All heavy atoms as a GROMACS GRO file, in nm:
protein
  560
    1MET      N    1  21.014   4.628 -12.182
    1MET     CA    2  21.083   4.525 -12.110
    1MET      C    3  20.993   4.468 -12.000
    1MET      O    4  20.975   4.348 -11.992
    1MET     CB    5  21.211   4.582 -12.050
    1MET     CG    6  21.278   4.488 -11.955
    1MET     SD    7  21.439   4.540 -11.888
    1MET     CE    8  21.406   4.700 -11.822
    2VAL      N    9  20.937   4.551 -11.915
    2VAL     CA   10  20.850   4.503 -11.806
    2VAL      C   11  20.724   4.443 -11.862
    2VAL      O   12  20.679   4.335 -11.819
    2VAL     CB   13  20.820   4.617 -11.707
    2VAL    CG1   14  20.720   4.571 -11.603
    2VAL    CG2   15  20.947   4.667 -11.641
    3ALA      N   16  20.664   4.507 -11.961
    3ALA     CA   17  20.542   4.454 -12.022
    3ALA      C   18  20.568   4.318 -12.084
    3ALA      O   19  20.486   4.225 -12.069
    3ALA     CB   20  20.488   4.551 -12.128
    4GLY      N   21  20.680   4.302 -12.150
    4GLY     CA   22  20.715   4.173 -12.208
    4GLY      C   23  20.734   4.066 -12.103
    4GLY      O   24  20.693   3.951 -12.123
    5ALA      N   25  20.793   4.101 -11.992
    5ALA     CA   26  20.812   4.004 -11.883
    5ALA      C   27  20.677   3.964 -11.823
    5ALA      O   28  20.654   3.847 -11.794
    5ALA     CB   29  20.902   4.066 -11.774
    6ARG      N   30  20.588   4.060 -11.808
    6ARG     CA   31  20.454   4.029 -11.755
    6ARG      C   32  20.376   3.940 -11.852
    6ARG      O   33  20.308   3.847 -11.811
    6ARG     CB   34  20.377   4.156 -11.725
    6ARG     CG   35  20.429   4.228 -11.603
    6ARG     CD   36  20.345   4.349 -11.567
    6ARG     NE   37  20.402   4.416 -11.451
    6ARG     CZ   38  20.404   4.546 -11.436
    6ARG    NH1   39  20.350   4.626 -11.526
    6ARG    NH2   40  20.458   4.600 -11.330
    7GLN      N   41  20.386   3.968 -11.980
    7GLN     CA   42  20.319   3.885 -12.080
    7GLN      C   43  20.375   3.743 -12.078
    7GLN      O   44  20.304   3.648 -12.109
    7GLN     CB   45  20.333   3.946 -12.219
    7GLN     CG   46  20.251   4.069 -12.240
    7GLN     CD   47  20.276   4.134 -12.376
    7GLN    OE1   48  20.365   4.096 -12.450
    7GLN    NE2   49  20.196   4.237 -12.408
    8GLY      N   50  20.501   3.732 -12.045
    8GLY     CA   51  20.566   3.601 -12.039
    8GLY      C   52  20.536   3.527 -11.910
    8GLY      O   53  20.583   3.416 -11.888
    9GLY      N   54  20.457   3.588 -11.819
    9GLY     CA   55  20.418   3.522 -11.696
    9GLY      C   56  20.502   3.554 -11.574
    9GLY      O   57  20.486   3.490 -11.469
   10ALA      N   58  20.588   3.654 -11.583
   10ALA     CA   59  20.672   3.689 -11.468
   10ALA      C   60  20.588   3.754 -11.358
   10ALA      O   61  20.504   3.838 -11.385
   10ALA     CB   62  20.783   3.785 -11.510
   11ASP      N   63  20.607   3.710 -11.235
   11ASP     CA   64  20.542   3.770 -11.120
   11ASP      C   65  20.626   3.881 -11.059
   11ASP      O   66  20.576   3.969 -10.991
   11ASP     CB   67  20.514   3.664 -11.010
   11ASP     CG   68  20.411   3.563 -11.054
   11ASP    OD1   69  20.318   3.599 -11.127
   11ASP    OD2   70  20.426   3.446 -11.016
   12LEU      N   71  20.757   3.873 -11.080
   12LEU     CA   72  20.850   3.969 -11.021
   12LEU      C   73  20.956   4.006 -11.126
   12LEU      O   74  21.014   3.919 -11.189
   12LEU     CB   75  20.919   3.906 -10.899
   12LEU     CG   76  21.027   3.990 -10.831
   12LEU    CD1   77  20.964   4.112 -10.765
   12LEU    CD2   78  21.098   3.906 -10.726
   13VAL      N   79  20.975   4.135 -11.143
   13VAL     CA   80  21.079   4.184 -11.235
   13VAL      C   81  21.170   4.277 -11.155
   13VAL      O   82  21.122   4.372 -11.093
   13VAL     CB   83  21.018   4.261 -11.355
   13VAL    CG1   84  21.126   4.316 -11.444
   13VAL    CG2   85  20.923   4.172 -11.432
   14LEU      N   86  21.300   4.250 -11.157
   14LEU     CA   87  21.395   4.335 -11.090
   14LEU      C   88  21.472   4.413 -11.195
   14LEU      O   89  21.525   4.356 -11.291
   14LEU     CB   90  21.495   4.251 -11.007
   14LEU     CG   91  21.433   4.165 -10.897
   14LEU    CD1   92  21.539   4.080 -10.830
   14LEU    CD2   93  21.362   4.251 -10.794
   15ILE      N   94  21.480   4.546 -11.176
   15ILE     CA   95  21.553   4.632 -11.267
   15ILE      C   96  21.664   4.696 -11.187
   15ILE      O   97  21.638   4.768 -11.090
   15ILE     CB   98  21.462   4.740 -11.327
   15ILE    CG1   99  21.341   4.678 -11.397
   15ILE    CG2  100  21.542   4.830 -11.421
   15ILE    CD1  101  21.236   4.779 -11.439
   16ASP      N  102  21.787   4.674 -11.225
   16ASP     CA  103  21.903   4.730 -11.159
   16ASP      C  104  21.961   4.838 -11.248
   16ASP      O  105  21.994   4.811 -11.362
   16ASP     CB  106  22.005   4.621 -11.129
   16ASP     CG  107  22.122   4.668 -11.046
   16ASP    OD1  108  22.114   4.780 -10.989
   16ASP    OD2  109  22.221   4.596 -11.036
   17THR      N  110  21.970   4.959 -11.196
   17THR     CA  111  22.028   5.068 -11.275
   17THR      C  112  22.164   5.106 -11.216
   17THR      O  113  22.185   5.098 -11.096
   17THR     CB  114  21.937   5.191 -11.276
   17THR    OG1  115  21.918   5.238 -11.144
   17THR    CG2  116  21.802   5.158 -11.340
   18PRO      N  117  22.256   5.150 -11.301
   18PRO     CA  118  22.386   5.190 -11.250
   18PRO      C  119  22.377   5.323 -11.176
   18PRO      O  120  22.284   5.402 -11.199
   18PRO     CB  121  22.470   5.204 -11.378
   18PRO     CG  122  22.373   5.228 -11.486
   18PRO     CD  123  22.246   5.158 -11.446
   19PRO      N  124  22.472   5.349 -11.087
   19PRO     CA  125  22.473   5.480 -11.018
   19PRO      C  126  22.496   5.592 -11.119
   19PRO      O  127  22.561   5.573 -11.222
   19PRO     CB  128  22.590   5.469 -10.921
   19PRO     CG  129  22.671   5.354 -10.965
   19PRO     CD  130  22.584   5.265 -11.048
   20HIS      N  131  22.443   5.706 -11.091
   20HIS     CA  132  22.458   5.828 -11.172
   20HIS      C  133  22.397   5.811 -11.312
   20HIS      O  134  22.445   5.872 -11.407
   20HIS     CB  135  22.603   5.870 -11.182
   20HIS     CG  136  22.672   5.879 -11.049
   20HIS    ND1  137  22.633   5.971 -10.952
   20HIS    CD2  138  22.770   5.806 -10.992
   20HIS    CE1  139  22.707   5.953 -10.844
   20HIS    NE2  140  22.789   5.854 -10.866
   21ALA      N  141  22.296   5.728 -11.325
   21ALA     CA  142  22.224   5.712 -11.452
   21ALA      C  143  22.081   5.758 -11.430
   21ALA      O  144  21.989   5.678 -11.425
   21ALA     CB  145  22.231   5.567 -11.497
   22GLU      N  146  22.066   5.888 -11.413
   22GLU     CA  147  21.937   5.944 -11.374
   22GLU      C  148  21.824   5.910 -11.472
   22GLU      O  149  21.714   5.877 -11.431
   22GLU     CB  150  21.946   6.096 -11.356
   22GLU     CG  151  22.023   6.139 -11.234
   22GLU     CD  152  22.174   6.140 -11.254
   22GLU    OE1  153  22.219   6.126 -11.369
   22GLU    OE2  154  22.247   6.154 -11.155
   23ARG      N  155  21.851   5.918 -11.600
   23ARG     CA  156  21.747   5.891 -11.700
   23ARG      C  157  21.699   5.745 -11.690
   23ARG      O  158  21.580   5.719 -11.688
   23ARG     CB  159  21.798   5.921 -11.840
   23ARG     CG  160  21.692   5.898 -11.946
   23ARG     CD  161  21.742   5.934 -12.083
   23ARG     NE  162  21.741   6.079 -12.094
   23ARG     CZ  163  21.800   6.146 -12.189
   23ARG    NH1  164  21.865   6.083 -12.284
   23ARG    NH2  165  21.794   6.277 -12.193
   24ALA      N  166  21.790   5.651 -11.680
   24ALA     CA  167  21.754   5.510 -11.668
   24ALA      C  168  21.684   5.483 -11.536
   24ALA      O  169  21.585   5.408 -11.530
   24ALA     CB  170  21.879   5.422 -11.681
   25ALA      N  171  21.733   5.544 -11.429
   25ALA     CA  172  21.671   5.524 -11.297
   25ALA      C  173  21.530   5.580 -11.293
   25ALA      O  174  21.440   5.518 -11.236
   25ALA     CB  175  21.757   5.588 -11.189
   26LEU      N  176  21.507   5.695 -11.354
   26LEU     CA  177  21.374   5.753 -11.356
   26LEU      C  178  21.278   5.666 -11.438
   26LEU      O  179  21.165   5.640 -11.396
   26LEU     CB  180  21.376   5.894 -11.412
   26LEU     CG  181  21.243   5.968 -11.418
   26LEU    CD1  182  21.179   5.976 -11.281
   26LEU    CD2  183  21.261   6.107 -11.477
   27ALA      N  184  21.324   5.616 -11.551
   27ALA     CA  185  21.240   5.528 -11.633
   27ALA      C  186  21.206   5.400 -11.556
   27ALA      O  187  21.092   5.354 -11.557
   27ALA     CB  188  21.310   5.494 -11.764
   28ALA      N  189  21.303   5.344 -11.486
   28ALA     CA  190  21.280   5.223 -11.407
   28ALA      C  191  21.183   5.252 -11.292
   28ALA      O  192  21.092   5.172 -11.265
   28ALA     CB  193  21.411   5.170 -11.353
   29ALA      N  194  21.199   5.366 -11.227
   29ALA     CA  195  21.109   5.401 -11.114
   29ALA      C  196  20.966   5.422 -11.162
   29ALA      O  197  20.872   5.384 -11.093
   29ALA     CB  198  21.160   5.528 -11.045
   30LYS      N  199  20.949   5.478 -11.280
   30LYS     CA  200  20.815   5.497 -11.336
   30LYS      C  201  20.749   5.363 -11.371
   30LYS      O  202  20.628   5.350 -11.362
   30LYS     CB  203  20.819   5.586 -11.460
   30LYS     CG  204  20.842   5.732 -11.427
   30LYS     CD  205  20.845   5.816 -11.554
   30LYS     CE  206  20.861   5.964 -11.521
   30LYS     NZ  207  20.862   6.048 -11.643
   31ALA      N  208  20.828   5.265 -11.409
   31ALA     CA  209  20.774   5.134 -11.446
   31ALA      C  210  20.751   5.046 -11.323
   31ALA      O  211  20.681   4.945 -11.332
   31ALA     CB  212  20.872   5.064 -11.539
   32ALA      N  213  20.804   5.086 -11.209
   32ALA     CA  214  20.801   5.002 -11.090
   32ALA      C  215  20.677   5.024 -11.005
   32ALA      O  216  20.614   5.128 -11.011
   32ALA     CB  217  20.925   5.030 -11.004
   33ARG      N  218  20.647   4.924 -10.924
   33ARG     CA  219  20.543   4.937 -10.821
   33ARG      C  220  20.607   4.974 -10.688
   33ARG      O  221  20.541   5.029 -10.600
   33ARG     CB  222  20.468   4.806 -10.805
   33ARG     CG  223  20.384   4.771 -10.925
   33ARG     CD  224  20.303   4.650 -10.899
   33ARG     NE  225  20.245   4.602 -11.024
   33ARG     CZ  226  20.207   4.480 -11.044
   33ARG    NH1  227  20.219   4.390 -10.950
   33ARG    NH2  228  20.156   4.445 -11.160
   34LEU      N  229  20.736   4.940 -10.672
   34LEU     CA  230  20.812   4.967 -10.550
   34LEU      C  231  20.958   4.983 -10.590
   34LEU      O  232  21.009   4.903 -10.668
   34LEU     CB  233  20.798   4.856 -10.447
   34LEU     CG  234  20.882   4.869 -10.319
   34LEU    CD1  235  20.834   4.988 -10.236
   34LEU    CD2  236  20.876   4.740 -10.239
   35VAL      N  237  21.025   5.083 -10.534
   35VAL     CA  238  21.167   5.105 -10.559
   35VAL      C  239  21.244   5.071 -10.432
   35VAL      O  240  21.210   5.121 -10.323
   35VAL     CB  241  21.196   5.252 -10.600
   35VAL    CG1  242  21.345   5.275 -10.614
   35VAL    CG2  243  21.124   5.286 -10.729
   36LEU      N  244  21.346   4.986 -10.444
   36LEU     CA  245  21.434   4.954 -10.333
   36LEU      C  246  21.567   5.023 -10.360
   36LEU      O  247  21.626   5.005 -10.466
   36LEU     CB  248  21.453   4.803 -10.320
   36LEU     CG  249  21.327   4.724 -10.293
   36LEU    CD1  250  21.360   4.574 -10.293
   36LEU    CD2  251  21.265   4.763 -10.162
   37VAL      N  252  21.614   5.101 -10.264
   37VAL     CA  253  21.739   5.174 -10.279
   37VAL      C  254  21.842   5.116 -10.185
   37VAL      O  255  21.837   5.140 -10.063
   37VAL     CB  256  21.719   5.325 -10.248
   37VAL    CG1  257  21.849   5.401 -10.270
   37VAL    CG2  258  21.607   5.383 -10.333
   38PRO      N  259  21.938   5.037 -10.236
   38PRO     CA  260  22.042   4.984 -10.148
   38PRO      C  261  22.142   5.095 -10.115
   38PRO      O  262  22.170   5.183 -10.196
   38PRO     CB  263  22.108   4.875 -10.231
   38PRO     CG  264  22.081   4.914 -10.373
   38PRO     CD  265  21.950   4.990 -10.372
   39CYS      N  266  22.193   5.091  -9.994
   39CYS     CA  267  22.285   5.196  -9.950
   39CYS      C  268  22.380   5.139  -9.846
   39CYS      O  269  22.339   5.069  -9.754
   39CYS     CB  270  22.206   5.312  -9.889
   39CYS     SG  271  22.311   5.449  -9.837
   40ARG      N  272  22.507   5.170  -9.860
   40ARG     CA  273  22.608   5.130  -9.760
   40ARG      C  274  22.609   5.236  -9.650
   40ARG      O  275  22.578   5.352  -9.675
   40ARG     CB  276  22.745   5.118  -9.824
   40ARG     CG  277  22.752   5.008  -9.926
   40ARG     CD  278  22.887   5.009  -9.995
   40ARG     NE  279  22.891   4.908 -10.097
   40ARG     CZ  280  22.953   4.789 -10.083
   40ARG    NH1  281  23.015   4.761  -9.972
   40ARG    NH2  282  22.951   4.704 -10.180
   41PRO      N  283  22.650   5.197  -9.528
   41PRO     CA  284  22.652   5.292  -9.418
   41PRO      C  285  22.775   5.380  -9.415
   41PRO      O  286  22.846   5.389  -9.314
   41PRO     CB  287  22.646   5.200  -9.296
   41PRO     CG  288  22.720   5.078  -9.339
   41PRO     CD  289  22.683   5.062  -9.484
   42ALA      N  290  22.804   5.447  -9.524
   42ALA     CA  291  22.915   5.542  -9.533
   42ALA      C  292  22.857   5.678  -9.568
   42ALA      O  293  22.755   5.687  -9.637
   42ALA     CB  294  23.014   5.496  -9.639
   43ILE      N  295  22.923   5.782  -9.522
   43ILE     CA  296  22.872   5.920  -9.542
   43ILE      C  297  22.846   5.947  -9.690
   43ILE      O  298  22.738   5.998  -9.724
   43ILE     CB  299  22.969   6.022  -9.482
   43ILE    CG1  300  22.973   6.009  -9.329
   43ILE    CG2  301  22.933   6.164  -9.524
   43ILE    CD1  302  22.838   6.037  -9.264
   44PHE      N  303  22.940   5.917  -9.776
   44PHE     CA  304  22.921   5.945  -9.919
   44PHE      C  305  22.795   5.876  -9.971
   44PHE      O  306  22.716   5.936 -10.042
   44PHE     CB  307  23.043   5.902 -10.000
   44PHE     CG  308  23.024   5.916 -10.148
   44PHE    CD1  309  23.030   6.041 -10.208
   44PHE    CD2  310  22.996   5.806 -10.227
   44PHE    CE1  311  23.010   6.057 -10.343
   44PHE    CE2  312  22.976   5.821 -10.364
   44PHE     CZ  313  22.984   5.946 -10.422
   45ASP      N  314  22.777   5.749  -9.938
   45ASP     CA  315  22.662   5.674  -9.986
   45ASP      C  316  22.532   5.730  -9.927
   45ASP      O  317  22.432   5.742  -9.998
   45ASP     CB  318  22.675   5.527  -9.950
   45ASP     CG  319  22.791   5.461 -10.021
   45ASP    OD1  320  22.801   5.478 -10.144
   45ASP    OD2  321  22.872   5.395  -9.954
   46LEU      N  322  22.532   5.762  -9.799
   46LEU     CA  323  22.412   5.814  -9.736
   46LEU      C  324  22.373   5.951  -9.793
   46LEU      O  325  22.254   5.981  -9.808
   46LEU     CB  326  22.430   5.822  -9.584
   46LEU     CG  327  22.443   5.687  -9.514
   46LEU    CD1  328  22.486   5.705  -9.368
   46LEU    CD2  329  22.313   5.610  -9.522
   47GLU      N  330  22.472   6.032  -9.826
   47GLU     CA  331  22.440   6.165  -9.882
   47GLU      C  332  22.379   6.154 -10.021
   47GLU      O  333  22.299   6.237 -10.060
   47GLU     CB  334  22.569   6.249  -9.888
   47GLU     CG  335  22.613   6.296  -9.751
   47GLU     CD  336  22.745   6.369  -9.752
   47GLU    OE1  337  22.818   6.363  -9.854
   47GLU    OE2  338  22.778   6.431  -9.649
   48THR      N  339  22.413   6.052 -10.096
   48THR     CA  340  22.357   6.038 -10.233
   48THR      C  341  22.214   5.987 -10.230
   48THR      O  342  22.143   6.000 -10.329
   48THR     CB  343  22.442   5.944 -10.318
   48THR    OG1  344  22.445   5.813 -10.259
   48THR    CG2  345  22.582   5.996 -10.336
   49VAL      N  346  22.169   5.933 -10.116
   49VAL     CA  347  22.031   5.884 -10.108
   49VAL      C  348  21.933   6.000 -10.127
   49VAL      O  349  21.828   5.984 -10.187
   49VAL     CB  350  22.007   5.810  -9.973
   49VAL    CG1  351  21.859   5.785  -9.952
   49VAL    CG2  352  22.084   5.679  -9.972
   50ALA      N  353  21.966   6.118 -10.080
   50ALA     CA  354  21.876   6.235 -10.095
   50ALA      C  355  21.848   6.263 -10.241
   50ALA      O  356  21.734   6.291 -10.279
   50ALA     CB  357  21.937   6.355 -10.025
   51THR      N  358  21.950   6.255 -10.325
   51THR     CA  359  21.931   6.277 -10.468
   51THR      C  360  21.843   6.169 -10.527
   51THR      O  361  21.754   6.196 -10.609
   51THR     CB  362  22.068   6.276 -10.540
   51THR    OG1  363  22.150   6.376 -10.481
   51THR    CG2  364  22.054   6.301 -10.689
   52THR      N  365  21.864   6.048 -10.485
   52THR     CA  366  21.782   5.935 -10.533
   52THR      C  367  21.636   5.952 -10.490
   52THR      O  368  21.545   5.927 -10.569
   52THR     CB  369  21.839   5.801 -10.481
   52THR    OG1  370  21.976   5.791 -10.522
   52THR    CG2  371  21.760   5.684 -10.532
   53VAL      N  372  21.615   5.997 -10.368
   53VAL     CA  373  21.478   6.019 -10.319
   53VAL      C  374  21.409   6.127 -10.402
   53VAL      O  375  21.292   6.113 -10.436
   53VAL     CB  376  21.480   6.056 -10.168
   53VAL    CG1  377  21.346   6.108 -10.122
   53VAL    CG2  378  21.521   5.934 -10.086
   54ASP      N  379  21.481   6.232 -10.436
   54ASP     CA  380  21.424   6.337 -10.521
   54ASP      C  381  21.381   6.278 -10.656
   54ASP      O  382  21.272   6.306 -10.706
   54ASP     CB  383  21.524   6.450 -10.545
   54ASP     CG  384  21.546   6.534 -10.421
   54ASP    OD1  385  21.463   6.528 -10.329
   54ASP    OD2  386  21.648   6.606 -10.418
   55LEU      N  387  21.467   6.196 -10.715
   55LEU     CA  388  21.437   6.136 -10.845
   55LEU      C  389  21.315   6.045 -10.835
   55LEU      O  390  21.227   6.049 -10.920
   55LEU     CB  391  21.558   6.056 -10.891
   55LEU     CG  392  21.546   5.999 -11.031
   55LEU    CD1  393  21.661   6.048 -11.116
   55LEU    CD2  394  21.545   5.850 -11.026
   56ILE      N  395  21.307   5.966 -10.730
   56ILE     CA  396  21.193   5.876 -10.711
   56ILE      C  397  21.064   5.958 -10.691
   56ILE      O  398  20.957   5.919 -10.735
   56ILE     CB  399  21.217   5.781 -10.593
   56ILE    CG1  400  21.334   5.687 -10.626
   56ILE    CG2  401  21.092   5.700 -10.561
   56ILE    CD1  402  21.386   5.611 -10.508
   57GLY      N  403  21.076   6.073 -10.625
   57GLY     CA  404  20.960   6.160 -10.606
   57GLY      C  405  20.898   6.203 -10.738
   57GLY      O  406  20.776   6.213 -10.750
   58TYR      N  407  20.981   6.227 -10.840
   58TYR     CA  408  20.928   6.262 -10.972
   58TYR      C  409  20.848   6.147 -11.032
   58TYR      O  410  20.752   6.171 -11.106
   58TYR     CB  411  21.041   6.299 -11.068
   58TYR     CG  412  21.112   6.427 -11.034
   58TYR    CD1  413  21.249   6.428 -11.012
   58TYR    CD2  414  21.043   6.546 -11.023
   58TYR    CE1  415  21.316   6.546 -10.980
   58TYR    CE2  416  21.107   6.664 -10.991
   58TYR     CZ  417  21.244   6.662 -10.970
   58TYR     OH  418  21.308   6.780 -10.937
   59ALA      N  419  20.887   6.025 -11.001
   59ALA     CA  420  20.817   5.908 -11.055
   59ALA      C  421  20.689   5.880 -10.978
   59ALA      O  422  20.596   5.818 -11.032
   59ALA     CB  423  20.907   5.785 -11.050
   60GLY      N  424  20.680   5.926 -10.853
   60GLY     CA  425  20.561   5.902 -10.771
   60GLY      C  426  20.546   5.757 -10.728
   60GLY      O  427  20.434   5.710 -10.706
   61THR      N  428  20.654   5.687 -10.716
   61THR     CA  429  20.653   5.544 -10.682
   61THR      C  430  20.695   5.526 -10.536
   61THR      O  431  20.790   5.590 -10.493
   61THR     CB  432  20.751   5.467 -10.774
   61THR    OG1  433  20.718   5.493 -10.909
   61THR    CG2  434  20.745   5.318 -10.749
   62PRO      N  435  20.629   5.440 -10.460
   62PRO     CA  436  20.672   5.413 -10.323
   62PRO      C  437  20.816   5.359 -10.322
   62PRO      O  438  20.856   5.288 -10.414
   62PRO     CB  439  20.576   5.308 -10.272
   62PRO     CG  440  20.459   5.309 -10.365
   62PRO     CD  441  20.510   5.362 -10.495
   63ALA      N  442  20.890   5.392 -10.217
   63ALA     CA  443  21.031   5.350 -10.213
   63ALA      C  444  21.072   5.315 -10.070
   63ALA      O  445  21.017   5.366  -9.974
   63ALA     CB  446  21.119   5.462 -10.266
   64LEU      N  447  21.169   5.225 -10.062
   64LEU     CA  448  21.230   5.187  -9.935
   64LEU      C  449  21.382   5.189  -9.955
   64LEU      O  450  21.431   5.153 -10.062
   64LEU     CB  451  21.188   5.046  -9.894
   64LEU     CG  452  21.040   5.025  -9.866
   64LEU    CD1  453  21.012   4.875  -9.850
   64LEU    CD2  454  20.999   5.099  -9.741
   65SER      N  455  21.454   5.224  -9.851
   65SER     CA  456  21.599   5.218  -9.854
   65SER      C  457  21.644   5.099  -9.771
   65SER      O  458  21.590   5.072  -9.664
   65SER     CB  459  21.660   5.348  -9.798
   65SER     OG  460  21.800   5.342  -9.812
   66ILE      N  461  21.742   5.027  -9.822
   66ILE     CA  462  21.793   4.909  -9.756
   66ILE      C  463  21.943   4.927  -9.733
   66ILE      O  464  22.018   4.950  -9.827
   66ILE     CB  465  21.770   4.782  -9.842
   66ILE    CG1  466  21.622   4.764  -9.867
   66ILE    CG2  467  21.832   4.661  -9.778
   66ILE    CD1  468  21.590   4.656  -9.967
   67LEU      N  469  21.984   4.918  -9.607
   67LEU     CA  470  22.128   4.925  -9.578
   67LEU      C  471  22.190   4.790  -9.607
   67LEU      O  472  22.139   4.685  -9.564
   67LEU     CB  473  22.151   4.963  -9.432
   67LEU     CG  474  22.120   5.107  -9.394
   67LEU    CD1  475  22.133   5.128  -9.244
   67LEU    CD2  476  22.208   5.203  -9.468
   68ASN      N  477  22.301   4.791  -9.681
   68ASN     CA  478  22.373   4.668  -9.707
   68ASN      C  479  22.521   4.687  -9.672
   68ASN      O  480  22.566   4.800  -9.652
   68ASN     CB  481  22.354   4.620  -9.851
   68ASN     CG  482  22.410   4.715  -9.953
   68ASN    OD1  483  22.456   4.822  -9.923
   68ASN    ND2  484  22.404   4.675 -10.078
   69ALA      N  485  22.593   4.578  -9.663
   69ALA     CA  486  22.735   4.580  -9.629
   69ALA      C  487  22.758   4.648  -9.492
   69ALA      O  488  22.858   4.715  -9.471
   69ALA     CB  489  22.818   4.644  -9.737
   70VAL      N  490  22.665   4.631  -9.400
   70VAL     CA  491  22.678   4.690  -9.266
   70VAL      C  492  22.763   4.598  -9.181
   70VAL      O  493  22.732   4.479  -9.167
   70VAL     CB  494  22.539   4.708  -9.199
   70VAL    CG1  495  22.554   4.764  -9.058
   70VAL    CG2  496  22.452   4.798  -9.284
   71PRO      N  497  22.872   4.648  -9.125
   71PRO     CA  498  22.954   4.564  -9.037
   71PRO      C  499  22.872   4.517  -8.917
   71PRO      O  500  22.791   4.591  -8.864
   71PRO     CB  501  23.065   4.656  -8.992
   71PRO     CG  502  23.065   4.770  -9.087
   71PRO     CD  503  22.926   4.782  -9.138
   72TRP      N  504  22.890   4.395  -8.879
   72TRP     CA  505  22.813   4.342  -8.766
   72TRP      C  506  22.870   4.383  -8.633
   72TRP      O  507  22.809   4.363  -8.530
   72TRP     CB  508  22.799   4.190  -8.778
   72TRP     CG  509  22.929   4.114  -8.773
   72TRP    CD1  510  23.015   4.095  -8.875
   72TRP    CD2  511  22.984   4.051  -8.659
   72TRP    NE1  512  23.122   4.022  -8.833
   72TRP    CE2  513  23.105   3.992  -8.700
   72TRP    CE3  514  22.943   4.036  -8.526
   72TRP    CZ2  515  23.188   3.923  -8.613
   72TRP    CZ3  516  23.024   3.964  -8.441
   72TRP    CH2  517  23.145   3.908  -8.484
   73ARG      N  518  22.988   4.445  -8.634
   73ARG     CA  519  23.048   4.497  -8.510
   73ARG      C  520  23.089   4.641  -8.531
   73ARG      O  521  23.117   4.683  -8.642
   73ARG     CB  522  23.175   4.419  -8.475
   73ARG     CG  523  23.150   4.285  -8.420
   73ARG     CD  524  23.281   4.229  -8.374
   73ARG     NE  525  23.261   4.098  -8.315
   73ARG     CZ  526  23.353   4.027  -8.261
   73ARG    NH1  527  23.475   4.073  -8.252
   73ARG    NH2  528  23.327   3.911  -8.207
   74GLY      N  529  23.098   4.717  -8.421
   74GLY     CA  530  23.151   4.850  -8.430
   74GLY      C  531  23.045   4.957  -8.439
   74GLY      O  532  22.927   4.930  -8.451
   75ALA      N  533  23.088   5.080  -8.436
   75ALA     CA  534  23.000   5.197  -8.433
   75ALA      C  535  22.920   5.211  -8.563
   75ALA      O  536  22.807   5.259  -8.560
   75ALA     CB  537  23.081   5.323  -8.408
   76ARG      N  538  22.974   5.171  -8.676
   76ARG     CA  539  22.902   5.187  -8.803
   76ARG      C  540  22.777   5.101  -8.804
   76ARG      O  541  22.677   5.139  -8.863
   76ARG     CB  542  22.992   5.152  -8.920
   76ARG     CG  543  23.103   5.254  -8.938
   76ARG     CD  544  23.196   5.215  -9.049
   76ARG     NE  545  23.135   5.242  -9.175
   76ARG     CZ  546  23.185   5.200  -9.290
   76ARG    NH1  547  23.294   5.126  -9.294
   76ARG    NH2  548  23.126   5.230  -9.403
   77GLY      N  549  22.781   4.986  -8.739
   77GLY     CA  550  22.663   4.900  -8.733
   77GLY      C  551  22.555   4.957  -8.645
   77GLY      O  552  22.436   4.932  -8.666
   78ASP      N  553  22.592   5.036  -8.547
   78ASP     CA  554  22.493   5.099  -8.457
   78ASP      C  555  22.420   5.210  -8.531
   78ASP      O  556  22.307   5.236  -8.512
   78ASP     CB  557  22.561   5.156  -8.332
   78ASP     CG  558  22.618   5.046  -8.242
   78ASP    OD1  559  22.574   4.931  -8.255
   78ASP    OD2  560  22.709   5.078  -8.164
   0.00000   0.00000   0.00000
């Protein structure tokens, strides 16, 4: 998929994997140059980032986490 996109002239390929799809996420991380991990500022979401970081570690790909859906007011935004 990525090789085909590159052959077609793509400069950027985004691969979105569903949550709890470890095999697909690992394959995507291995094909990537950078992994972006979106995360909401809720305890459940933040706790799952550790599992994702472990999976990305197996791929050896640089990664960044991005907080999304952060309320612009209140303690959760702080």
